[in-house]
Structure formats: C-alpha cells, structure tokens
N, C-alpha and C positions, 0 to 999 in steps of 0.2 A: 504494500500500500504506500509506504513511504517513498519507495523508488518511483512508483507511478506518479505520485504527487510532484516529486522533484523533476521528473521528465516532462510533465504537463507544464509546470511553471517555466522550465527552461525553454520549451517550445513557444510559449506565449511571449516570453522576454525576447527571444530571437526574432519572432515575427514582428513584434513592435519595433525592434531596432531596424529591421529590414524596411519597414514602412517609413520610419523616420529618415533613413538614409535615402530612400527613393524621393522624398520631398525636398532634399537638399540639392542645390545646384552644383554642378561641377565647375572647375576652374574654366574649362572651355566655354561653358554656358555663360559665365560672367563676362568673359572676354568678348564673346559674340554680342552680348548686350551692350558692352562698352562701344564696340564698333558701330552698332546700330544707333546708339545715342550720338556718336560723333557725326554719322551721316545725317541724322535728323537735325542736329544743330547746324551743320553746314547748309542744309536745305532751308531751315527756318530763318537763318540769317542772310540768305541769298548769296552765300560765299562762292566765289569762283576759285577753284583749286587749279593752280598753275603747275605744269609739269617741269618747267624750266624757270630758273631764277631770272626775274626780269632785269634787263640791262638799263632800262630807262625809268625805273621806279615802279611803284605799285599803284594800281587803281584802288578806289575806295573800298571795294569788297573783295579784293584779290589777296589770296594767301598762297604762298609757295609751300608745297609739301616736300620735305626733305626725304632722302632715302631711309632715314631713321623713323619716319612717320610723324615728325613734328610739323605743325602748321605755323608759318611765320608770315606776319604782315608788317612790313617796315614802314613806320610813320616818318622817321628821320634816321638817316644812315650814320649820323655822328660826325665827328671832326676829322676823320681819316686816320687817326692814330690807332694802330692795331694792337691787340693784346699779345703779350709774349707768354707762350705756354710754359707752365711750371715756374714762372718767375712772377708774373703780375697777379696781384690780388685785385679782384673786381668788386666794386661797390655797386649795389643794385637797389633801386626803389621801384615801386609800382603803385598804380592808382588803386586798383582793387582786383580781386579774383572771385570766381565762382566755379562751382562744380557743374560740369556740362550735363550730367545725367539729371541733376536737380532742375536745371534750367529747362531742358526739353520735356520734363515731366509736368511742367506748369506750376511747380511749387513756388508760390509767391509769398509764403509766410515769412521767409527770411528776406532781408532787404539788402541789396538786390539779389535774389536767387541764391541764397546761401553764401553771400559774399562775406569776406572777413571784415571786421570793424575797420573804419577808416584809419585809425592810428597805426595799423601795421605798415601802411605805405609811408608814414612819416619817418619811420626809423629805417636806416639803410641795413641791408643784409650783405654779407660778403662771402666770396669763395675764391679759391685759387684756381685759375683756369688750367685745365688739364689734369687736375688732381681731384679725382672723384671723391676721395675721402674727406675733402674739405666741404662738400656739398651737404647742406642740411645738418650742420653740427648741433644745432639747438632745436628744441621742439617747436619753436615759433618760426623757424627758418625754413623757407620754401625753396632755397637754392637746390638745383637738381641738374641732371644732364640736359634737360630741356632748356635751361637757361644758358648753358655753355654752347650749344650747337649754333645759335645765331651769330656768335662771335667770329665764325668763319666768313661771315658776309658783311658785318657791320663793325664800326669802331667805337671808340670812347664817346660818350654823349648820345649814343644811338637810342632811339625809342622804338619799341616793337610791341605788337600785340601777339600773343602766343596761344595756341591750343596745344596743350601738353598731354599726350596720352599717358596712361598709367605707367607703362614700361620706361618712360623717360622722366617720370615725376619723382616725387619724394618717396622715401621708403614707406611712409604711411599710405600714400596714394597707390602704391604698387603692392599692396598687401591683400591677400585673400581674406575675406570676400569683398574688400573695398573696391579696388580697381577704379579709381577716380581719374577721369580726364578733367584737367583744370584749364580754365581760360584766364589769362593774365592780361589786364588792360594797362597800356602805357608803361610797360616794363622798361626802365631806363638804366642803361649802363653808365652811371654818373661819373665814375672815376676808375682809372687803372693806376696802380702804384706798386 
C-alpha cells in the first residue's frame, strides 16, 4: 500500500512538473519574440533599414543595420576625432531609453514607455573602447557592445540614436528570460580621453 501511494504521488508530481515545463518558453521562443518586437517597432516607427552605411548622411527615418545586428541612426557624426582602441576612455550621455518590447506592446503606464528617469542622462557613463570588461561596470551603467560599435563610423561629439538588440546590450538585457532590445535617444559620445 505504501509503495503504491509513493508511486501515485511520484507520478502526479512528475506530470505536474511536465505540464509546468510545457508552459515555459524556450530561449529560442524568447529570441523569436524579440525579433518580432524589433520588426514591429521598425514598422510602427516607419524606419527604413539601410543595407549600406550612407556616405552623405542619414535621412530622418533611416537606420543602418550593422553586420552585428545593431541599428544606428547618426544625428551628428562628431568633430572627426576618432577613438583609439584600448587607450581612450569614452564618456557617454543620452537623453532617454526605453524597452522596445514594452513600446510595441502599447504599455503607456511608464513614461515614456518604460523609459529611465531623466536624471540618468544627466550623469555621464564611461567605458574603455575595445575593452568589453569595462562595459556596464555598475548596475546603473548601460554601456555595452552596442555603444562601442558606432565608434567605427563616428567621432568624438557624435550623437546617435540606437536600437540595441539583447545580444549587444547589457548583461541584464541579455539574460534569460529578459532579452530586452533597448532604444537609446540622442546617445552622445561627449569626450574621449
């Protein structure tokens, strides 16, 4: 009797665990959702994705998609001074950010669309170009590979808008099950030193 009871309880527990596992999304499903959210965002914003980096500047709704999957819109290309890899520390500020999935879902409870508080943009963040370990040193720091990639195209003082997929974002945004694509408005490379 006791063995039968243990067997029945075990079978019930295993079937409940199986049902719970079936309700959880896989990493691939989350990544597909992220891709769909990016596509919906591009469509909703009427963004034109360029296959080649424009030689004569960007149109208002044009973004260049890099081979890495980063979307860049250059507002101002800067003063021409280029960053020196592994030498220069880069100071960055930005106006605001929001999570793309939240935006396309229509969540307007957060202002604007899960944006960070305005004071984040008032304080500069730093990273050493070419040294990934220097990205996102602090919990409030959003520096990431997505911030470094545009420096191959722009110089000091440049202003860009970025759509940063999770694999190029911070460790938080690239964590299962988060996988956040983040939009940065007026990200400015204020100083190299």
